[in-house]
C-alpha positions in Angstrom: 17.2 -11.3 15.5 17.2 -7.6 16.3 13.9 -5.8 16.7 13.5 -2.0 16.1 10.7 -0.5 18.1 9.1 2.9 17.2 8.6 4.9 20.3 8.5 8.5 21.5 10.6 7.7 24.6 14.4 7.2 24.4 15.8 4.2 26.2 18.8 1.9 26.0 18.6 -1.3 23.9 17.0 -4.3 25.8 18.7 -7.6 25.4 16.4 -10.6 26.1 17.2 -14.2 26.9 17.9 -15.9 23.6 19.9 -12.9 22.3 17.0 -10.9 20.8 17.8 -7.2 21.2 15.1 -4.5 21.1 16.4 -1.2 19.8 14.1 1.8 20.5 13.9 4.3 17.6 12.6 7.8 18.2 13.3 9.3 14.8 10.3 7.9 12.9 9.4 5.1 10.4 12.2 5.9 8.0 15.0 5.7 10.6 13.6 2.4 12.0 13.4 0.9 8.5 16.9 2.1 7.6 18.3 0.5 10.7 16.5 -2.7 10.1 17.6 -2.9 6.5 21.2 -2.2 7.4 21.1 -5.0 10.0 19.3 -7.4 7.7 21.7 -7.1 4.8 20.2 -9.0 1.9 17.5 -10.6 4.1 13.9 -9.6 4.3 12.7 -7.0 6.8 9.3 -7.5 8.5 7.2 -4.7 9.9 4.9 -5.4 12.8 3.0 -3.2 15.1 -0.3 -1.6 15.6 -2.7 -0.5 12.8 -1.4 3.1 12.9 2.2 2.0 12.4 1.4 -0.4 9.6 -0.7 2.4 7.9 2.2 4.8 8.1 4.5 2.4 6.3 1.9 1.6 3.6 1.0 5.2 3.0 4.8 6.0 2.6 5.1 3.3 -0.1 7.6 1.4 2.0 5.9 -2.0 1.9 6.0 -4.5 -1.0 4.1 -7.4 0.6 1.5 -7.7 3.3 0.7 -11.0 5.1 -2.6 -10.8 6.9 -3.6 -13.6 9.3 -7.2 -13.4 10.2 -8.8 -15.3 13.0 -12.5 -16.0 13.3 -12.6 -14.5 16.8 -14.4 -11.3 17.6 -12.5 -9.1 20.1 -14.8 -6.1 20.1 -13.7 -2.6 19.1 -10.3 -1.7 17.7 -8.5 0.4 15.2 -9.2 -0.4 11.5 -6.0 -1.6 9.9 -6.7 -0.5 6.3 -8.8 2.6 7.0 -8.0 5.3 4.4 -5.7 3.0 2.4 -6.4 2.2 -1.2 -4.4 -1.0 -1.7 -5.2 -1.3 -5.4 -4.0 2.3 -6.0 -0.8 1.4 -4.2 -0.3 -1.5 -6.6 -1.2 -4.4 -4.4 -3.1 -7.5 -5.5 -3.9 -10.8 -3.7 -1.2 -13.3 -4.6 -2.1 -16.0 -2.1 -4.8 -17.0 0.3 -5.1 -20.1 2.5 -8.1 -20.8 4.7 -8.6 -23.3 7.5 -11.0 -23.6 10.4 -8.7 -21.5 12.6 -7.5 -18.7 10.3 -7.3 -17.2 6.9 -4.0 -16.1 5.5 -4.0 -13.5 2.8 -0.8 -12.3 1.0 -1.0 -9.0 -0.9 2.0 -8.2 -3.1 3.1 -5.5 -5.5 
């Protein structure tokens, strides 16, 4: 499936073995999402990336479901994923959670 990567640096699409193509988008989150939706048709679009990218999409109200996969592994410092985000004010509620020894999966939906 095609992947749309937010970046500040223009570059040509990169075709990988297996036919996944990475398209590099420099026009911001709305342009990347519009391109992904156009390509996906009636299928779901998934947003991945660093905490800053995910926060931008959440704050813009462009996300209707969040799937968090949490591992009981401490990695040290990092960027807080939900810093400054009030999920309940955005209309999210926990609709699913599954826990095992290796991970906890939490789904938040509008």
